[in-house]
N, C-alpha and C positions, 0 to 999 in steps of 0.2 A: 569880777573878783569874788572869790569865795572866802568867807570869813565866819567866825563864830562869836556869839555873844550870849549872855544870860537872858532868858525870857521867863515868863511866869505861866502859871496854870491858866491865866486869862487870855493867852495868845489866841486870837480869833481864828487862825488858820489850822489849829491843832486838829479839830474834828474833821475838817476837809482832807487834811493830810492822811489821817487814819484810813479814810475810805479808799484813798488811792494807793496806799503803801502796800508793798508785797512783803515787808519785813514785820510790820507791827502786828501784835496780837491783842487780844482783849486786855491784857495786862499792861499795855502801853497807852491805853486811853486815859485822858486827863482826869475824868471823873473817878475812875478806880484808883489812880495814883493819888489823887487828892484825899480820898477816903483812907487809903493806906497811911499816908503821912499824918493825917489828923489823928489816927488811932495809934500809930506807932512812930512818934516824933523822932526825927533824925536830921542831921545836917545834910542838906541836899542842894543841888543846883539843876536847873533845866537849861541845857545847852541848846541853843538854836543855831543851825547852820544855814547861812544865807548865800545866795548867788546874786550879788548886787543887793537889791531890796527884796528879792524873792526868797521866801522861806522854803528850803528844800529838804530839811531834816531836823529832827529833834532827838537829843540824847539825854534822857533824864538820868541823873546819877545821884548817889549818896556817897558820903566820905567820912573817914575818921582819921586818926593820926597815922595809920599805916596803909589803908586801902581806899580805893575808889571802886564802887560797885554800881551796877545798873539799879536804878531806884526800884525798890519793891522786892528785890531778889534776896535780900539778907534775911536771916532768921529773925523772928520777932519774939518778944517776951522771953528772950534767952535762948530758945531752941526751935520754935515752931516755924514752919514754912507755909506761907499762905499765897505765894505767887508761883505760878508754874512755868512761865516763859519770860526770858529777858531778851530785849532787842532794841533797835532804834525805830523811829518813825521817819520814813523818807519817801520822796518821790521815786517812782520806778526809773531805773537807769542812772540814778544819782547815788546808789548805795555805796559804791566804793569811795567816791569823793567825800560823802558824809562821814564814813568811818575814818578815812585818812586825815581829813581836816579836823574832825572831832578829837581824835587821839593826839594830834599835834597840839591842839588847844589845851587838852588836859595835861599833856606833858609840860607845858609852860606854866600852868596854873598849880599843878600838884606834883612837882618834880620829886623823884625818889620814891613815891608811893607805888604800890602795885595795883594796876587796873585789873580787877577780876570781873570778867564777863561771863555770867552764869546763865545756864538754861537756854543757850542758843539752839534753836531747833535745826536738826539736820536738813530739813527741807526749806529753810529760810535762805534767801540770797546771802545773808550775813555770814552763814557758816562757810561757804565756799570762799568768800572774800577774806575772812579772818584766817582761815586755814592756809590760804595761799600766802598771805602776808607774814604769818607767824609760825605756822606749822607746829603748833604745840597743843592741839585740841585734846581734851580729856573728857571721855564720856562720864557723866555724873548721874544721869537718870534716863528714863525713857517715858514717852507719852504715847501709849498705844491708842490707835484710832481705827475706825472702820470707814471705808468709802461706802457711803450709803447707795444702794441701788434705787431704782425708780419705784419699786413696790415691795411690800412685805413678803410676798411670795418669792420675789427675786432674792431677797435677803436670806430666806430660809434655804434656798437652793445652793447658796455659796458656802453654807456651813458644812463641816465634816459630818458624815452620816451619823456617827455616834452623838455628836453635839446637837445636831438637829433633832434626833430622837429624844434626847434628854430634855431639851427645851420644850418640845411639844408635850412631853409627859408632865412637866411642871405646869404648863399652861392649862392642860386638861384638869389637873388637880385643883388649880385655882378656880376653875369653872364650877366646882362643886359647892362653892360658897357664894354668897351675895356680895359682890365687890364692885367697886368702880374706881377709875383713875381719872384725875382731872387737874387742870392748871388752876391754881388759886391766886387770888389777888394778895398783895403783901399787906394785909391788914395786921394790926397788932396781935390779934388772936392767932392768925396763921403764922406769924413770926415766932410767937411763943411755942406754938405746936411743933414747928419744924425743929427748933432748938431743943425742945424736950425729946423728940425722937432721936436726934443726934446723941444726946446724953444717954438715952436708954440702950443704944445699939451695941456699945462695947465699953468696958472700963476705961480703956485708953482715950476714947472720945469724951467720956465724962470728965476725965482729968484734963484733956485738951481744952474743954470749954470752960475756961476760967471766966471771972467777971469781965476782965478786959477783952478776952476773945469774944465773949457773948456780945459785948458792946460793938465790936467790929462787925460781927455777922448781922446784928440788928441794923446797923448803919447801912450795910450793903442792901439788906432787904427793903428798907424803907426809902432808899435814895435812888437806886438804879431803876429805870423805867421798865414797864412791862414789855416793851419792844425788845429788850436785851436780857431781862431777868426772867427765868422760868422757875416758879415754885410749884412743884408737882407732887401730888399726894395720891396714896391709895387708901381707900376705906374698905373695911369689911363690916357688914351690918352697921353701917354708919359710924364706925369707930376708926379714926385715923391710925393706920398700922405701919406706914412707911412714907418717907418724904425724900425728895431730891431737890437740891438747889443746882440749877444749871444756868449757863449763859448762852445767848445767841450772839454770834459774831460773824457778820457777813453770811457765808453759806454754811456755817458750822454750828454745832451744838456741843457745848463744853460741859462735861459733868464735873461740877466743882466739889460738892459734898453731899452726904446722904445720911439718913438715920432710919431706924426701924424699931418696932416693938418686938422684943425677943419672944414674947408669948406666941407670936404668929410665925416664927421662923420655919416651922415644919411645912408651911405653905410657900416658902422661898419668896416672901413678900419683898425683901430688900432687892434681890436680883430681878424679880419680875417687874417691880416698879421702874427700874432702869430700862429694862427691855421694852416695856410699853411706852416709855418716853421716847426711846429710839424709834419705835414704830410711828409715834406721832411726828417725830422729826422727818421721817420718810414722807408722811402725808403732807407736811409743810413744804416739801420740795427741797430740803437741805441736802448737802452733799457729803458732809463729814460728821461723824459722831466721835468726839475726842474724849477719851477717859481721863485725860490729863496725867499727871505724874503717878508712877507706880506700876509695878509689873505683876500685880495680883493675877493668879491663874485664870480666874473667871473671865477676865477680859479677852484672853486668847481663845477660851472655849466659845466665846461669842463672835469670834472671827476677826479680832483686832490684830494689827501688825504694829511693829515698833516704829517710833520716830525718835531716834536718840537725841538726847539733850547734852550739849557740850559746854565745857568751861575753857576759857582762854585766859591766861595770866600774862600780863604785859607790864614790864617795869617802865614807869614813866620817866 
């Protein structure tokens, strides 16, 4: 018998289910969701889907008077989006039963509300299931990504000739100064340095980085372990000039946020810090470099292709 009931973040099978799941992303991990809820409090429920006593799926949701959303996918502090993907966590081959039983449970518990399923990836099994059941998919964003080859030379070869020439030109120019890139530990000093670079990089990022948002980023940096969090810097003449916050998830490297010192932008330090992180990802043997949400042109110049993100609206 398949049934649903509320569970907590302390569910011991959550982490194991994440590793097996073909739907779950970094943003369905309990540690990230717990950080999100602690920093951006909201009414929420963790729905567990069970086959007899076996946990086969998890649907984390938030709710208000009108809507039910996938937990973490709603804007925070009024308008900011800090979650890139929404989905379930479930065992392979149970995806359809998890969605159907989960939505049946939500319909009984939250009748009359609209279930908004945001940022479902086109390449997730959930997209095909939901589109078959409801056929009302709406593209709301894209998450460009690169399938990483086995070598740096292999990556350069797949670029368009013009883009390859431009990238090599920028790298040669960087070679004229004394620089280094490196992965840093999440010490308090490095946390402060990264947030400072974010604020420096653009007026909109300085505005974005409110006191509450800074607290959220600091919590991420000091809580998520070095197996999954990558804090990556570039220095020129021992001065930090650019930084990237990325996440490792299974065989993927996810580019979450970045910052740079604008005094060094003539050297393309922001772009090249990302590029050299991608190069390191190739050396680590990862398969995907995901730029996450946003269709900025530079992503496509670097060889990215779109992975559309969809919204489904279901009246419960």
